[in-house]
N, C-alpha and C positions, 0 to 999 in steps of 0.2 A: 545725677545722683551718684554719690560715691558707693563703690562696691568693694568687696574683699579683694578682688583681683587687682585693685589699685596698689595693694601692698607690694606687688612685684615691680612697680614703677618708681618706688622711692629710691633716691640716690643721695650722694654726698658723703661727708665724713661721719662715721658713727663710732661709738665707744661701747665697749663691753667690759665689765669688771667681774673679777672672780676672787673668792677667798683664797689666800695663798699662804704658804710657809716659806719665807725668805731666809736664807742663811747669810749672815754677815761675819766676815773674818778679815783679819789684817792681811794685806798682800805681802807675800814673802819677798824680801829684798827691796821693798819700797817703803820709805818713811812717810807717814801721814796719808797713806792710801789704804782704803778698805775695799773689799770685793763683796758685792751683793749678788746672790745667785738664787734663781728660782724660776717660776713659770708666770709669764704675763698673760697666758691664755691656756685653756685646756680644749682638747678636741674629743669628739665622739661622746660628749656628755650633754644631753638635751637640757635646756633651761627655758623658763617661761619669760616671754616678752609681752608687752601690752602696746596697743595703739588705739586709734579711734574706734576700731571695730571690736575691741576686746582683747582677749589673750590669744597667743599662739605660741607654738614651740619652735625653738631655733637650735640648730646644731652646727658647730664648726667642724667640718669633716677633715679627717687626716689627709694631709697633702695640700691643704688650702694655703699654706705659707711657702710652698716649695718654689713657685715661680718668682714671687716677689723677693725672696731671699737670694735667689740666684742672680737677681739684677742689682744686688748691692744697694739696697735702699738707704736713704738718709733718714735715720731714726734717732730720736733723742730720749734720754731718761729724764722725766720731769716729776715734780710733786704736784698732784692734783691738776695735771694737764696744763700747768702754767709755770711762770717764773723762769729763771736761768736754767739752761741745760746742765745737768749734773754728770752726764756721760753722753757720748756721741759715737755713732758707728763710724763716721768719717775720721774721727780721731783715734779709733781703735780702742776706745775706753768702754764701748758698749758692743757686746757680741751677742748675736741672735742666731738661733738654730731651731729646727723643728725635729721632734722625735715622736714616739708613739703616745706621749702624754700631751704634748701641745707645743706652744711657743716658749722655748727655753731662753732665759735672759741671764747674762753675766755682765756686771758693770763694775768698773774700777772708779771709785769716787774719792775726791780729795777731802780728807777730814779736817783740813785747815780752814775750810769754809764753814761759816756758822749755820747756813741753811742745811748743809749736808749733815752736820753734827746733830741738829735738831731732828732731822728725819731719822737718823740712825738710832738716836735715843728713843724716839717714839716707837720704832720697830722693835727694839730690844725690850721695851716695856709692854709690847703687844698692844699698844694703843692704836696702831694702824696694822691691819692684817689683810688688806685687799690690794690688788693691782688691776689696772685698767689699761687698755691699749686703744689707740685711735687708728682707724683704717678705712679704706673704701672697699666695697664689695664689687668684684669684677666678674664673678660667675656664681650663679645661685640656681636652686631648683625648688620650686614650691609644689606642695601637694595639690591635687585637683581641687580640694576644698579651701585652699589657701590658709590652712591651719597649722602647717609646718613648713619651715624654711630651712633648707640645707644650704649652708654657705660653703661653696666648693673652692673658691679662690678669692684671695684678698690682695690689696695693694697697700703696703706699709710705707711707701715712699713719702717723706715729709710728714709722717705721722709721729706717734710717740708711744712709749710705754711709761706708765706712771704709777707711782705709789700713791694711793688715795685714801682719804679718810673713809668716806662712804661713797663709793661709786654708784652708778646706776646699775647696781648688781643684778643681773638677770636672774640669778638663782634665788634672790631673797627680796627684791623690791620691785615696785611698779614704776616703769619709766613714765615721765611726764609727756603730755602731748605738746609738741613744738608748735610755734607760730605757723610754720610751713604746713603743718597738718591741717590747721584751721583754714588756711588759704585754699587748700584743695577741696574743701567741703563744697558740695553743691548747695543751691539756695534752700532747697527743702530740708536737707540735713542740717544746715547752719541754723535755719529757723527753729527746727526741733530742738537743737542743742541749746539755743538761746532761751527757749521756753523752759527747758529743764533747769537751766541755771537760775532763771528768774524765780522758779518755784523753790529752788534750794535756798536762795538767799533772801526770799521774801520775808518781811517782818512778821512775827507771830500774830495770828488773828486775835482781835480784841472782842471778847464776848459782849453782846449788846446788853445795856442795862434793862432791867425789867420795867414794864410800863407803870405809870403812876397808878396807885391804888392796888397794885399787885402785892400780896402778902410779903414777898421777899423785899419789895421796894420799901414797904412800911418798916420792915425790920432793919434795913440798911439805914433808913433815915433816923430811926431811934438810936441805932448804934453810933451813928455819927454825932448825934446830939449828946450822947453820954461819953463821947471820946473813947469808944471801945476799940 
């Protein structure tokens, strides 16, 4: 049977999104290049997450990016975590650093590209106002009741920072249960979940017709005959 302590064993690439204010400006001395600057993540600000056990608080602690940034990770700037890279740390067009606010990002993007221009226009219109980043958790601390997770160290290598429409924003939305979460359920928990889903999506109950001779049955028969 699954228990809350199983939260500590989850692994793999995860994403977190945050409302942000990104600044876009033309890069001095470079034609057709704009610079985007802002924060891909914030630290020391608890936010709510959800999994199969319900809600829990999560906090990215100050210093959680220090080790991975010192190792010069390969990170790309993407749109919605996909498509062609718009900036890249290896090319020097994406620069990441950590300060007291969080993970600071500065990217030089080529405005001759149609996808870049579409993104910049959407940002200027405030049609998109969130950023997300993909990472692996390498060090964490859970509270004794497993209701708070402090992320103390992350790995950004071969991850990304993304401008997103609606990310799985931990501050404002509920994350979806992944297929891997279902796979970790024990038989009893899986059976209970299946029963709950069956109840949720069951067709509405049909009220039985009154027996013959019942006053309501006679009324319905008369109404049908009169086409009421």
